C-alpha positions as CSV (number, residue, x, y, z in Angstrom):
1,M,34.9,-80.3,-22.0
2,N,37.6,-81.7,-24.3
3,I,41.3,-80.6,-24.7
4,K,40.8,-79.1,-28.1
5,K,38.1,-76.7,-26.7
6,V,40.3,-75.9,-23.7
7,R,43.2,-75.0,-26.0
8,H,41.0,-72.8,-28.1
9,Q,39.6,-71.0,-25.0
10,I,43.0,-70.3,-23.6
11,V,44.4,-68.9,-26.8
12,T,41.3,-66.9,-27.5
13,A,41.1,-65.4,-24.0
14,A,44.8,-64.5,-24.1
15,R,44.2,-62.3,-27.2
16,D,41.9,-60.1,-25.0
17,F,44.8,-59.0,-22.9
18,P,47.2,-56.7,-24.6
19,V,49.9,-57.4,-22.0
20,I,50.1,-61.0,-23.3
21,S,52.5,-61.0,-26.2
22,S,52.2,-64.7,-27.2
23,T,51.1,-68.1,-26.1
24,E,53.2,-71.2,-25.9
25,L,51.9,-74.7,-25.6
26,I,54.2,-76.4,-23.0
27,D,52.5,-79.8,-22.6
28,E,49.4,-81.7,-23.7
29,T,47.9,-85.1,-22.9
30,N,44.5,-86.6,-23.5
31,Y,43.2,-85.0,-20.3
32,A,45.4,-82.0,-19.5
33,V,47.0,-79.0,-21.1
34,K,49.7,-76.5,-20.0
35,Y,50.4,-73.1,-21.6
36,H,52.7,-70.2,-20.9
37,L,51.2,-66.8,-21.6
38,I,54.2,-64.7,-22.3
39,I,54.3,-61.2,-21.0
40,D,57.9,-60.3,-21.6
41,Q,61.3,-62.1,-21.7
42,L,61.3,-62.7,-18.0
43,T,57.6,-63.0,-17.2
44,F,54.8,-65.4,-18.0
45,V,51.6,-66.8,-16.6
46,Q,51.4,-70.6,-16.6
47,V,47.9,-72.0,-17.1
48,Y,47.1,-75.6,-16.5
49,H,43.8,-77.3,-17.0
50,N,42.9,-80.9,-16.3
51,V,39.6,-81.8,-17.9
52,D,39.2,-85.1,-16.0
53,T,39.4,-83.5,-12.5
54,D,38.3,-80.0,-13.7
55,T,41.4,-78.5,-12.0
56,I,42.6,-75.2,-13.3
57,S,45.8,-73.5,-11.9
58,Y,47.5,-70.2,-12.7
59,V,51.0,-69.3,-11.8
60,L,52.8,-65.9,-12.4
61,V,56.5,-66.5,-13.0
62,R,59.2,-63.8,-13.2
63,S,62.9,-64.6,-13.6
64,L,62.1,-68.3,-13.1
65,S,60.6,-67.6,-9.6
66,R,57.0,-68.2,-8.7
67,I,55.4,-64.8,-7.8
68,Y,51.8,-65.8,-7.3
69,G,49.8,-69.0,-7.8
70,R,46.1,-70.0,-7.7
71,D,44.5,-73.4,-7.9
72,C,40.8,-73.7,-8.7
73,C,38.4,-76.6,-8.7
74,D,34.7,-76.5,-9.6
């Protein structure tokens, strides 16, 4: 999978969740992308996907503190 497709999938999937008010691209390289899925002013889900290693991680952040995190590899 390429980065362009990953970006599209993240943004499209976020639209399916009414709790997500917006998406913000934080970082992008040739092999990885990081987004913040904004819930409110203090809360977001950080999504990271590395297409070279097929690593995906999710972190729930509230008031700049990590509440929950999950790393996934296929």
